[in-house]
VONUZA-900431 format. One record per residue (C-alpha): residue number from 1; residue in one letter; x, y, z. Coordinates in pm, 1 decimal. Layout:
<pts>
+-----+---------+----------+----------+----------+
: num : residuo :     east :    north :       up :
+-----+---------+----------+----------+----------+
: NUM :       a :        X :        Y :        Z :
...
+-----+---------+----------+----------+----------+
</pts>
This chain:
<pts>
+-----+---------+----------+----------+----------+
: num : residuo :     east :    north :       up :
+-----+---------+----------+----------+----------+
:   1 :       m :   -998.8 :   1405.3 :   1498.2 :
:   2 :       f :   -950.1 :   1481.2 :   1874.1 :
:   3 :       v :   -975.9 :   1815.7 :   2036.8 :
:   4 :       y :  -1078.0 :   1956.6 :   2378.1 :
:   5 :       k :  -1377.1 :   2161.3 :   2407.5 :
:   6 :       n :  -1442.5 :   2339.6 :   2707.4 :
:   7 :       n :  -1123.0 :   2064.9 :   2865.8 :
:   8 :       i :  -1347.2 :   1776.8 :   2779.4 :
:   9 :       l :  -1181.2 :   1566.6 :   2545.6 :
:  10 :       f :  -1440.8 :   1497.0 :   2166.7 :
:  11 :       i :  -1385.9 :   1272.0 :   1913.8 :
:  12 :       e :  -1468.1 :   1459.3 :   1593.2 :
:  13 :       d :  -1825.6 :   1585.3 :   1783.7 :
:  14 :       t :  -1862.3 :   1290.5 :   2013.9 :
:  15 :       p :  -1747.2 :   1343.9 :   2376.5 :
:  16 :       f :  -1531.2 :   1064.6 :   2514.6 :
:  17 :       s :  -1780.3 :   1011.9 :   2786.5 :
:  18 :       e :  -2038.6 :    913.0 :   2551.9 :
:  19 :       i :  -1861.5 :    652.2 :   2421.5 :
:  20 :       i :  -1718.3 :    473.9 :   2749.0 :
:  21 :       k :  -2072.7 :    492.6 :   2900.1 :
:  22 :       r :  -2158.3 :    213.7 :   2624.3 :
:  23 :       t :  -1828.5 :     50.0 :   2611.2 :
:  24 :       g :  -1579.1 :     85.8 :   2950.0 :
:  25 :       t :  -1251.4 :    121.2 :   2988.7 :
:  26 :       p :   -996.3 :     73.0 :   2855.8 :
:  27 :       c :  -1112.4 :     70.6 :   2478.7 :
:  28 :       y :   -991.3 :    189.2 :   2140.7 :
:  29 :       i :  -1110.8 :    478.1 :   1949.3 :
:  30 :       y :  -1076.4 :    581.6 :   1590.4 :
:  31 :       s :  -1183.9 :    881.5 :   1424.1 :
:  32 :       q :  -1324.9 :    839.0 :   1037.8 :
:  33 :       s :  -1236.5 :   1178.1 :    937.8 :
:  34 :       l :   -907.3 :   1151.4 :   1043.4 :
:  35 :       i :   -838.3 :    790.2 :    839.7 :
:  36 :       n :  -1004.3 :    985.4 :    529.2 :
:  37 :       s :   -751.7 :   1274.9 :    573.4 :
:  38 :       q :   -442.5 :   1077.5 :    636.4 :
:  39 :       y :   -554.7 :    837.5 :    335.5 :
:  40 :       t :   -594.7 :   1136.3 :    116.5 :
:  41 :       i :   -248.5 :   1282.6 :    165.4 :
:  42 :       l :    -77.0 :    978.9 :      8.7 :
:  43 :       r :   -327.2 :    969.3 :   -220.2 :
:  44 :       d :   -245.1 :   1347.0 :   -349.9 :
:  45 :       l :    144.0 :   1279.9 :   -292.4 :
:  46 :       f :    149.5 :   1025.3 :   -564.7 :
:  47 :       s :   -120.1 :   1139.5 :   -785.7 :
:  48 :       g :    143.6 :   1224.5 :  -1028.6 :
:  49 :       l :    214.8 :    839.8 :  -1086.4 :
:  50 :       n :     44.5 :    497.5 :  -1154.7 :
:  51 :       c :     27.7 :    430.2 :   -817.8 :
:  52 :       s :   -183.6 :    214.5 :   -613.0 :
:  53 :       l :   -243.2 :    248.3 :   -229.7 :
:  54 :       r :   -190.1 :   -161.2 :    -11.9 :
:  55 :       f :   -285.4 :    -47.7 :    367.4 :
:  56 :       s :    -80.2 :   -249.1 :    603.1 :
:  57 :       v :   -309.5 :   -462.9 :    743.9 :
:  58 :       k :    -79.5 :   -562.0 :   1054.3 :
:  59 :       s :    -95.4 :   -213.9 :   1193.5 :
:  60 :       l :   -469.5 :   -223.1 :   1240.3 :
:  61 :       g :   -729.0 :   -551.6 :   1111.1 :
:  62 :       n :  -1046.8 :   -446.0 :   1231.0 :
:  63 :       i :  -1244.4 :   -556.1 :    953.3 :
:  64 :       a :  -1463.7 :   -203.1 :    973.8 :
:  65 :       i :  -1125.1 :     -3.5 :    914.5 :
:  66 :       l :  -1054.6 :   -214.3 :    619.0 :
:  67 :       a :  -1416.6 :   -180.8 :    469.7 :
:  68 :       l :  -1369.2 :    203.6 :    494.1 :
:  69 :       l :  -1074.0 :    210.6 :    351.1 :
:  70 :       k :  -1158.9 :    -10.2 :     56.6 :
:  71 :       k :  -1473.0 :    248.1 :      1.5 :
:  72 :       l :  -1161.4 :    525.0 :      2.5 :
:  73 :       g :   -976.6 :    336.0 :   -255.0 :
:  74 :       a :   -719.2 :    111.5 :   -130.1 :
:  75 :       g :   -632.4 :   -260.2 :   -132.1 :
:  76 :       a :   -438.7 :   -439.3 :    128.1 :
:  77 :       d :    -87.8 :   -550.4 :    230.6 :
:  78 :       i :   -113.4 :   -859.1 :    408.4 :
:  79 :       v :    124.6 :  -1089.4 :    605.9 :
:  80 :       s :    -51.9 :  -1419.9 :    687.5 :
:  81 :       g :   -367.4 :  -1608.1 :    606.1 :
:  82 :       g :   -571.7 :  -1455.4 :    886.8 :
:  83 :       e :   -507.6 :  -1119.1 :    716.9 :
:  84 :       l :   -614.3 :  -1296.7 :    410.1 :
:  85 :       f :   -921.7 :  -1381.5 :    606.5 :
:  86 :       r :   -995.6 :  -1037.5 :    728.2 :
:  87 :       c :   -991.2 :   -874.2 :    375.7 :
:  88 :       k :  -1233.0 :  -1120.7 :    240.3 :
:  89 :       k :  -1504.4 :  -1052.9 :    515.7 :
:  90 :       a :  -1427.0 :   -654.1 :    421.9 :
:  91 :       g :  -1491.5 :   -701.3 :    111.2 :
:  92 :       m :  -1186.5 :   -674.6 :    -91.0 :
:  93 :       k :  -1100.1 :   -887.7 :   -387.4 :
:  94 :       g :   -754.3 :  -1051.9 :   -479.6 :
:  95 :       r :   -658.5 :   -781.7 :   -715.3 :
:  96 :       d :   -680.7 :   -543.5 :   -410.3 :
:  97 :       l :   -436.7 :   -726.3 :   -222.4 :
:  98 :       v :    -46.3 :   -823.8 :   -178.6 :
:  99 :       f :    131.5 :  -1107.1 :    -23.1 :
: 100 :       s :    452.7 :  -1034.3 :    208.6 :
: 101 :       g :    624.0 :  -1198.0 :    447.9 :
: 102 :       a :    941.6 :  -1389.4 :    525.2 :
: 103 :       g :    735.7 :  -1737.9 :    635.7 :
: 104 :       k :    448.1 :  -1794.9 :    467.2 :
: 105 :       t :    353.1 :  -2101.4 :    500.1 :
: 106 :       a :    233.4 :  -2351.4 :    163.6 :
: 107 :       e :   -122.2 :  -2342.9 :    291.9 :
: 108 :       e :    -88.3 :  -1964.0 :    283.4 :
: 109 :       i :     40.6 :  -1917.5 :    -38.4 :
: 110 :       k :   -227.9 :  -2187.5 :   -180.2 :
: 111 :       a :   -490.0 :  -1969.6 :     -8.7 :
: 112 :       a :   -333.5 :  -1642.4 :   -169.2 :
: 113 :       l :   -339.3 :  -1830.5 :   -498.2 :
: 114 :       d :   -686.6 :  -1919.6 :   -476.5 :
: 115 :       f :   -801.2 :  -1610.5 :   -397.3 :
: 116 :       g :   -645.0 :  -1425.2 :   -668.3 :
: 117 :       v :   -389.2 :  -1201.4 :   -464.3 :
: 118 :       e :   -258.9 :   -990.7 :   -726.4 :
: 119 :       i :    142.8 :  -1009.6 :   -643.5 :
: 120 :       i :    322.7 :  -1216.3 :   -372.3 :
: 121 :       n :    655.0 :  -1071.3 :   -255.6 :
: 122 :       a :    912.1 :  -1358.1 :   -264.8 :
: 123 :       e :   1189.4 :  -1339.7 :     -7.1 :
: 124 :       s :   1405.8 :  -1634.5 :    -77.6 :
: 125 :       t :   1498.5 :  -1851.5 :   -356.6 :
: 126 :       e :   1346.5 :  -2161.0 :   -147.8 :
: 127 :       e :   1003.5 :  -1999.6 :   -133.5 :
: 128 :       i :   1006.6 :  -1931.7 :   -496.1 :
: 129 :       g :   1051.2 :  -2307.5 :   -562.0 :
: 130 :       v :    785.2 :  -2358.6 :   -328.6 :
: 131 :       i :    530.2 :  -2100.9 :   -474.8 :
: 132 :       e :    603.5 :  -2250.0 :   -826.4 :
: 133 :       q :    501.4 :  -2606.1 :   -673.4 :
: 134 :       i :    179.7 :  -2479.3 :   -568.3 :
: 135 :       a :    104.3 :  -2274.8 :   -878.9 :
: 136 :       a :    158.7 :  -2584.7 :  -1046.3 :
: 137 :       g :    -33.1 :  -2828.2 :   -889.5 :
: 138 :       l :   -336.3 :  -2572.6 :   -903.4 :
: 139 :       g :   -280.9 :  -2525.6 :  -1287.4 :
: 140 :       r :   -213.8 :  -2145.2 :  -1191.4 :
: 141 :       t :     35.5 :  -1878.0 :  -1295.9 :
: 142 :       a :    174.7 :  -1694.1 :   -986.0 :
: 143 :       r :    285.9 :  -1334.6 :  -1040.7 :
: 144 :       i :    599.9 :  -1239.9 :   -812.5 :
: 145 :       a :    771.3 :   -936.9 :   -699.3 :
: 146 :       f :   1094.7 :   -991.8 :   -587.4 :
: 147 :       r :   1132.7 :   -823.4 :   -202.6 :
: 148 :       i :   1516.4 :   -676.2 :   -274.2 :
: 149 :       n :   1706.6 :   -581.2 :     82.4 :
: 150 :       p :   1874.4 :   -281.9 :    -65.1 :
: 151 :       d :   2062.1 :   -264.2 :    289.5 :
: 152 :       v :   1977.4 :     87.0 :    373.7 :
: 153 :       d :   1978.0 :    199.6 :    740.4 :
: 154 :       a :   1599.8 :    356.7 :    759.2 :
: 155 :       r :   1703.5 :    566.0 :   1098.1 :
: 156 :       t :   1450.5 :    409.5 :   1308.7 :
: 157 :       h :   1430.2 :    162.0 :   1597.0 :
: 158 :       k :   1647.4 :   -187.3 :   1565.2 :
: 159 :       k :   1334.8 :   -394.7 :   1587.4 :
: 160 :       i :   1171.9 :   -223.5 :   1336.4 :
: 161 :       t :   1452.7 :   -180.6 :   1059.8 :
: 162 :       t :   1392.5 :   -409.5 :    767.5 :
: 163 :       g :   1607.2 :   -289.6 :    520.2 :
: 164 :       k :   1934.8 :   -369.7 :    613.5 :
: 165 :       k :   2140.3 :   -674.4 :    447.8 :
: 166 :       e :   2170.9 :   -834.1 :    837.6 :
: 167 :       t :   1779.2 :   -868.9 :    851.8 :
: 168 :       k :   1582.0 :  -1181.4 :    787.5 :
: 169 :       f :   1391.9 :   -990.9 :    508.8 :
: 170 :       g :   1437.7 :  -1005.9 :     96.2 :
: 171 :       i :   1627.9 :  -1179.6 :   -139.5 :
: 172 :       a :   1967.5 :  -1045.9 :   -256.2 :
: 173 :       p :   2002.9 :   -921.6 :   -618.9 :
: 174 :       e :   2240.8 :  -1190.4 :   -666.8 :
: 175 :       q :   2017.1 :  -1476.1 :   -567.0 :
: 176 :       a :   1752.8 :  -1277.5 :   -804.3 :
: 177 :       a :   1965.7 :  -1286.1 :  -1064.5 :
: 178 :       e :   2037.9 :  -1658.4 :  -1008.0 :
: 179 :       v :   1657.6 :  -1721.2 :  -1016.6 :
: 180 :       l :   1607.9 :  -1546.3 :  -1349.0 :
: 181 :       k :   1919.0 :  -1720.6 :  -1511.8 :
: 182 :       n :   1717.1 :  -2053.2 :  -1445.0 :
: 183 :       k :   1383.4 :  -1897.7 :  -1533.1 :
: 184 :       n :   1268.5 :  -2200.2 :  -1734.5 :
: 185 :       l :   1234.3 :  -2407.0 :  -1395.0 :
: 186 :       f :    992.4 :  -2171.7 :  -1295.7 :
: 187 :       p :    710.5 :  -2208.5 :  -1578.2 :
: 188 :       h :    377.6 :  -2134.3 :  -1349.4 :
: 189 :       i :    576.4 :  -1803.9 :  -1235.2 :
: 190 :       d :    562.4 :  -1458.7 :  -1387.2 :
: 191 :       f :    839.3 :  -1264.6 :  -1220.5 :
: 192 :       c :    648.6 :   -910.6 :  -1259.9 :
: 193 :       g :    802.2 :   -683.0 :  -1011.5 :
: 194 :       v :   1038.9 :   -544.7 :   -717.1 :
: 195 :       d :    957.9 :   -499.9 :   -374.3 :
: 196 :       m :   1097.3 :   -310.9 :    -68.0 :
: 197 :       h :   1042.4 :   -199.9 :    270.6 :
: 198 :       i :   1338.1 :    -66.6 :    459.9 :
: 199 :       g :   1143.0 :      4.7 :    799.9 :
: 200 :       s :    917.3 :    164.6 :    977.0 :
: 201 :       q :    847.7 :    505.3 :   1113.3 :
: 202 :       i :   1100.0 :    688.2 :    919.9 :
: 203 :       l :   1100.3 :   1082.9 :    984.4 :
: 204 :       s :   1317.6 :   1176.3 :    733.7 :
: 205 :       v :   1337.1 :   1138.9 :    338.9 :
: 206 :       e :   1751.5 :   1064.8 :    301.2 :
: 207 :       p :   1687.8 :    678.2 :    372.7 :
: 208 :       f :   1387.6 :    656.6 :     92.5 :
: 209 :       t :   1626.7 :    861.1 :   -172.4 :
: 210 :       e :   1895.6 :    645.0 :   -103.2 :
: 211 :       a :   1640.7 :    314.9 :   -143.5 :
: 212 :       v :   1493.6 :    414.1 :   -479.6 :
: 213 :       k :   1828.8 :    526.4 :   -613.6 :
: 214 :       k :   1978.4 :    163.2 :   -494.4 :
: 215 :       m :   1687.1 :    -23.5 :   -633.7 :
: 216 :       f :   1695.1 :    150.2 :   -964.7 :
: 217 :       s :   2035.2 :      4.7 :   -981.9 :
: 218 :       i :   1949.8 :   -335.0 :   -897.0 :
: 219 :       i :   1679.7 :   -348.7 :  -1169.3 :
: 220 :       d :   1937.5 :   -222.5 :  -1409.4 :
: 221 :       f :   2147.5 :   -489.9 :  -1293.2 :
: 222 :       l :   1875.5 :   -785.7 :  -1314.0 :
: 223 :       a :   1821.1 :   -640.8 :  -1680.2 :
: 224 :       a :   2094.0 :   -852.1 :  -1823.3 :
: 225 :       y :   1849.9 :  -1154.2 :  -1756.9 :
: 226 :       n :   1591.5 :  -1023.5 :  -1940.6 :
: 227 :       f :   1389.5 :   -872.5 :  -1637.0 :
: 228 :       k :   1161.2 :   -604.7 :  -1737.3 :
: 229 :       p :    966.8 :   -517.0 :  -1427.2 :
: 230 :       q :    609.9 :   -415.0 :  -1452.3 :
: 231 :       t :    561.9 :   -286.4 :  -1112.2 :
: 232 :       f :    781.8 :   -153.9 :   -793.9 :
: 233 :       n :    653.0 :   -165.6 :   -456.3 :
: 234 :       l :    824.3 :    124.6 :   -238.4 :
: 235 :       g :    681.0 :    -30.0 :     78.2 :
: 236 :       g :    557.2 :    185.5 :    378.7 :
: 237 :       g :    752.8 :    352.6 :    658.1 :
: 238 :       f :    627.5 :    706.5 :    680.2 :
: 239 :       g :    626.3 :    812.5 :   1033.6 :
: 240 :       i :    454.7 :   1010.7 :   1217.3 :
: 241 :       v :    458.9 :   1251.5 :   1524.9 :
: 242 :       y :    435.3 :   1045.5 :   1874.2 :
: 243 :       n :    604.6 :   1304.3 :   2038.6 :
: 244 :       s :    528.8 :   1661.7 :   1966.0 :
: 245 :       k :    828.2 :   1791.0 :   2166.5 :
: 246 :       t :   1096.4 :   1634.0 :   1998.9 :
: 247 :       e :    969.1 :   1471.0 :   1662.7 :
: 248 :       k :    861.7 :   1675.0 :   1344.4 :
: 249 :       p :    617.8 :   1595.3 :   1107.0 :
: 250 :       f :    738.7 :   1351.2 :    791.3 :
: 251 :       p :    847.2 :   1632.7 :    508.7 :
: 252 :       f :    618.7 :   1550.2 :    225.5 :
: 253 :       t :    735.8 :   1883.2 :     49.8 :
: 254 :       v :   1054.0 :   1763.0 :     63.9 :
: 255 :       y :    990.2 :   1403.8 :     -7.6 :
: 256 :       r :    785.6 :   1559.1 :   -356.1 :
: 257 :       k :   1064.6 :   1762.8 :   -470.0 :
: 258 :       k :   1317.7 :   1470.1 :   -421.7 :
: 259 :       i :   1164.8 :   1142.6 :   -476.9 :
: 260 :       i :    861.9 :   1189.5 :   -695.0 :
: 261 :       p :   1045.8 :   1331.1 :  -1032.9 :
: 262 :       l :   1287.7 :   1036.0 :   -916.4 :
: 263 :       l :   1025.4 :    776.2 :   -991.5 :
: 264 :       q :    861.4 :    967.8 :  -1268.3 :
: 265 :       s :   1185.2 :    902.6 :  -1454.6 :
: 266 :       r :   1064.4 :    515.4 :  -1497.7 :
: 267 :       p :    771.1 :    356.7 :  -1651.6 :
: 268 :       y :    654.2 :    123.2 :  -1337.4 :
: 269 :       r :    324.5 :     88.6 :  -1218.3 :
: 270 :       y :    432.2 :    218.0 :   -807.5 :
: 271 :       l :    269.6 :     58.7 :   -484.7 :
: 272 :       i :    276.5 :    174.9 :   -161.2 :
: 273 :       e :    221.7 :     -5.1 :    136.2 :
: 274 :       p :    124.4 :    272.4 :    446.5 :
: 275 :       g :     -1.2 :     99.8 :    764.3 :
: 276 :       r :     89.2 :    349.4 :   1063.8 :
: 277 :       f :     76.4 :    700.1 :    893.1 :
: 278 :       i :   -275.1 :    640.7 :    836.2 :
: 279 :       s :   -403.4 :    400.5 :   1138.7 :
: 280 :       g :   -170.5 :    573.7 :   1408.7 :
: 281 :       p :   -270.5 :    933.3 :   1418.2 :
: 282 :       s :   -634.8 :    806.7 :   1350.3 :
: 283 :       g :   -707.6 :    614.8 :   1679.8 :
: 284 :       l :   -607.2 :    668.1 :   2083.5 :
: 285 :       m :   -674.1 :    453.4 :   2334.4 :
: 286 :       i :   -869.6 :    566.6 :   2719.3 :
: 287 :       a :   -813.5 :    419.1 :   3025.5 :
: 288 :       g :   -964.6 :    452.7 :   3376.5 :
: 289 :       v :   -765.2 :    540.2 :   3684.4 :
: 290 :       q :   -784.2 :    277.3 :   3926.5 :
: 291 :       y :   -568.5 :    388.7 :   4184.0 :
: 292 :       t :   -312.3 :    661.2 :   4228.3 :
: 293 :       k :      0.5 :    605.0 :   4502.0 :
: 294 :       n :    313.4 :    767.5 :   4602.9 :
: 295 :       t :    577.0 :    523.9 :   4723.5 :
: 296 :       a :    934.1 :    581.7 :   4832.9 :
: 297 :       g :    864.9 :    950.8 :   4717.6 :
: 298 :       k :    741.6 :    856.1 :   4378.9 :
: 299 :       n :    379.4 :    887.7 :   4205.1 :
: 300 :       f :    207.5 :    608.9 :   4037.0 :
: 301 :       i :   -120.6 :    662.0 :   3845.7 :
: 302 :       i :   -259.4 :    291.2 :   3790.6 :
: 303 :       t :   -469.7 :    227.8 :   3501.0 :
: 304 :       d :   -690.9 :    -56.2 :   3379.0 :
: 305 :       a :   -483.7 :    -63.5 :   3081.7 :
: 306 :       g :   -183.4 :   -295.1 :   3049.1 :
: 307 :       f :     69.0 :   -381.3 :   2780.8 :
: 308 :       n :   -139.8 :   -658.3 :   2708.8 :
: 309 :       d :   -373.2 :   -344.7 :   2537.3 :
: 310 :       l :   -101.2 :   -162.4 :   2443.1 :
: 311 :       v :    258.8 :   -285.6 :   2407.4 :
: 312 :       r :    458.8 :    -51.5 :   2187.3 :
: 313 :       p :    574.4 :    151.1 :   2522.3 :
: 314 :       a :    710.9 :   -182.5 :   2675.2 :
: 315 :       m :    823.3 :   -359.1 :   2345.5 :
: 316 :       y :    987.4 :    -63.8 :   2174.6 :
: 317 :       e :   1014.5 :    193.5 :   2461.8 :
: 318 :       s :    769.1 :    376.1 :   2268.5 :
: 319 :       y :    619.4 :    763.6 :   2333.0 :
: 320 :       h :    281.6 :    848.4 :   2337.1 :
: 321 :       e :    147.7 :   1141.9 :   2471.1 :
: 322 :       i :   -106.8 :   1062.0 :   2752.8 :
: 323 :       s :   -346.2 :   1358.7 :   2882.6 :
: 324 :       p :   -643.4 :   1351.0 :   3112.1 :
: 325 :       c :  -1001.1 :   1298.7 :   2935.9 :
: 326 :       i :  -1081.8 :   1622.5 :   3149.3 :
: 327 :       i :   -843.6 :   1915.7 :   3192.3 :
: 328 :       k :   -834.8 :   2086.6 :   3523.1 :
: 329 :       t :   -655.7 :   2388.8 :   3400.4 :
: 330 :       a :   -576.7 :   2528.7 :   3797.6 :
: 331 :       q :   -409.2 :   2201.8 :   3853.4 :
: 332 :       k :    -30.9 :   2195.3 :   3893.3 :
: 333 :       p :    125.3 :   1920.4 :   3704.6 :
: 334 :       i :    299.9 :   1626.9 :   3885.2 :
: 335 :       t :    572.4 :   1392.4 :   3786.5 :
: 336 :       a :    453.8 :   1044.6 :   3777.6 :
: 337 :       d :    480.5 :    682.0 :   3633.0 :
: 338 :       i :    176.1 :    553.7 :   3447.7 :
: 339 :       v :    132.9 :    192.0 :   3465.3 :
: 340 :       g :    -88.6 :    -83.4 :   3410.6 :
: 341 :       p :   -206.4 :   -362.2 :   3621.5 :
: 342 :       l :    -54.2 :   -642.9 :   3501.7 :
: 343 :       c :    213.1 :   -865.5 :   3737.0 :
: 344 :       e :    507.5 :   -722.5 :   3556.4 :
: 345 :       t :    752.7 :   -462.4 :   3665.8 :
: 346 :       g :    785.9 :   -391.3 :   3282.5 :
: 347 :       d :    394.2 :   -274.4 :   3273.5 :
: 348 :       i :    462.0 :     51.4 :   3246.6 :
: 349 :       f :    340.2 :    341.8 :   2970.6 :
: 350 :       a :    563.9 :    628.9 :   3115.4 :
: 351 :       a :    835.8 :    686.9 :   3379.9 :
: 352 :       g :    907.8 :   1014.6 :   3532.1 :
: 353 :       r :    611.2 :   1202.8 :   3325.7 :
: 354 :       s :    464.9 :   1530.8 :   3377.4 :
: 355 :       i :    134.3 :   1495.0 :   3430.1 :
: 356 :       e :   -191.4 :   1665.6 :   3583.0 :
: 357 :       p :   -290.3 :   1563.6 :   3889.8 :
: 358 :       v :   -549.1 :   1274.0 :   3833.3 :
: 359 :       k :   -788.9 :   1051.0 :   4084.1 :
: 360 :       r :   -964.6 :    733.9 :   4063.7 :
: 361 :       g :  -1250.9 :    704.0 :   3820.0 :
: 362 :       e :  -1091.1 :    960.6 :   3580.2 :
: 363 :       y :   -964.1 :    913.2 :   3250.6 :
: 364 :       l :   -639.6 :    912.1 :   3033.0 :
: 365 :       a :   -627.3 :    935.9 :   2660.0 :
: 366 :       f :   -338.0 :    767.3 :   2510.1 :
: 367 :       f :   -322.6 :    933.2 :   2147.4 :
: 368 :       n :   -122.4 :    785.8 :   1854.8 :
: 369 :       a :   -220.4 :    462.9 :   1974.1 :
: 370 :       g :   -412.3 :    370.3 :   1637.0 :
: 371 :       a :   -145.3 :    141.4 :   1510.9 :
: 372 :       y :     22.7 :   -175.9 :   1639.9 :
: 373 :       g :   -235.4 :   -135.1 :   1932.9 :
: 374 :       t :   -505.9 :   -378.4 :   1931.8 :
: 375 :       a :   -307.9 :   -520.8 :   1648.2 :
: 376 :       m :    -46.2 :   -640.8 :   1888.2 :
: 377 :       s :   -315.5 :   -640.6 :   2195.6 :
: 378 :       s :   -321.6 :  -1018.0 :   2382.6 :
: 379 :       m :   -504.8 :  -1154.4 :   2694.1 :
: 380 :       y :   -216.5 :  -1175.9 :   2889.3 :
: 381 :       n :   -311.7 :  -1208.7 :   3278.4 :
: 382 :       s :   -628.1 :  -1361.6 :   3109.3 :
: 383 :       r :   -749.5 :   -989.7 :   3072.2 :
: 384 :       p :  -1011.7 :   -961.4 :   2755.5 :
: 385 :       l :   -937.9 :   -784.2 :   2432.1 :
: 386 :       a :  -1071.4 :   -426.7 :   2440.7 :
: 387 :       p :  -1320.6 :   -296.6 :   2226.0 :
: 388 :       e :  -1312.8 :    -71.5 :   1932.5 :
: 389 :       v :  -1562.9 :    209.2 :   1834.6 :
: 390 :       l :  -1563.2 :    430.4 :   1493.7 :
: 391 :       v :  -1652.2 :    744.5 :   1515.7 :
: 392 :       s :  -1818.3 :    988.9 :   1231.5 :
: 393 :       g :  -1925.9 :   1297.6 :   1337.3 :
: 394 :       s :  -2172.3 :   1288.5 :   1636.3 :
: 395 :       s :  -2264.8 :    888.5 :   1586.1 :
: 396 :       f :  -2037.5 :    599.6 :   1675.9 :
: 397 :       r :  -2048.5 :    229.9 :   1693.6 :
: 398 :       i :  -1890.3 :    -48.5 :   1832.5 :
: 399 :       i :  -1666.2 :   -259.8 :   1604.6 :
: 400 :       r :  -1566.7 :   -486.2 :   1829.0 :
: 401 :       k :  -1738.1 :   -553.0 :   2146.7 :
: 402 :       r :  -1489.3 :   -627.5 :   2445.9 :
: 403 :       w :  -1425.4 :  -1009.8 :   2476.3 :
: 404 :       s :  -1614.5 :  -1183.1 :   2782.9 :
: 405 :       y :  -1428.7 :  -1447.2 :   2981.5 :
: 406 :       k :  -1650.6 :  -1694.0 :   2792.8 :
: 407 :       d :  -1510.8 :  -1554.0 :   2486.9 :
: 408 :       m :  -1136.6 :  -1599.2 :   2612.2 :
: 409 :       l :  -1207.0 :  -1978.9 :   2697.7 :
: 410 :       r :  -1346.4 :  -2017.8 :   2334.2 :
: 411 :       g :  -1195.3 :  -2338.0 :   2176.2 :
: 412 :       e :  -1036.5 :  -2479.5 :   2520.8 :
: 413 :       k :  -1139.8 :  -2771.0 :   2688.3 :
: 414 :       l :  -1122.0 :  -2981.0 :   2990.2 :
+-----+---------+----------+----------+----------+
</pts>
């Protein structure tokens, strides 16, 4: 958890200053207790169902976090060979994994089958043909779920809406039916389930209700082709509160009332693929204040973190609550643009934000940064990747060191 004690930011029982003494800034810090509690909320929500949780690795892929989630009982939803490799290193087994993604390479499919990944979520008829060829060459049976696009508006940012018919994701029900009609062409495939994922950062229940009902209708349509799914992957998408002034927490009470009974009406084994809901609130980024200035009557706070470290505000116009790590209650807030050091006008975290004045050498905390923070970071402007820290009570450990300049050149040759 992240709390202020005597106006000083603590991560669980550890003051932020103890961590940045060792890591410098910018750095990412995760709370183990928050990871545990966010996982527990979802585990308890689905406790009345035969349901398995598969954490979305794309939201936060550090192997220490994956190992922690494995201990809690989670598996993983992977979307690349690299994420498969991470899960192996974290101690996960093939049975713990589902493999998603619209553009899986033949090499990635082969690696997944070699490792014994439980289910591959297939997104096109052509992909199914490739899986059949690879499985035949290996002498194995691939377990496949049709990722069906239910054409539901998730009511979220357009760049993270994935369940509309015009997106690149999923296979149409009619195409799935055509595959099933020609099932004899795929002797090395077990068509064992269905999968959906309508989007991310969803804060209302209605899109989920509509999607589940549509998926049940699609399953009934496919039953005419002797399709009897064992699994139904509900995807992820549960949103979190980034802006406490304009957003409300996801209404799990309503979800439990409206959707759980729907799911209980069918005998499937369910899977869920949450990412942001677990990783987002569990992490923050701390950046150092490099300079402050006033230009043409406008205040700027320039930090040592850029969109190479946290790209969400630049890419999605996303909001993060930003506060000084040490609060001085007597100071009147100013309005300022909070920006990074990159040679890009778009390197901005917040425009016209009301914030307590800070000065060079002080620190800012960017909250709810655990999801798609380090996962989407880069070395743009040749800036090393930031360190990651996991806190448990009054102790912490560095789970990724800051990259050096030498690390950045790894693999390059003159």
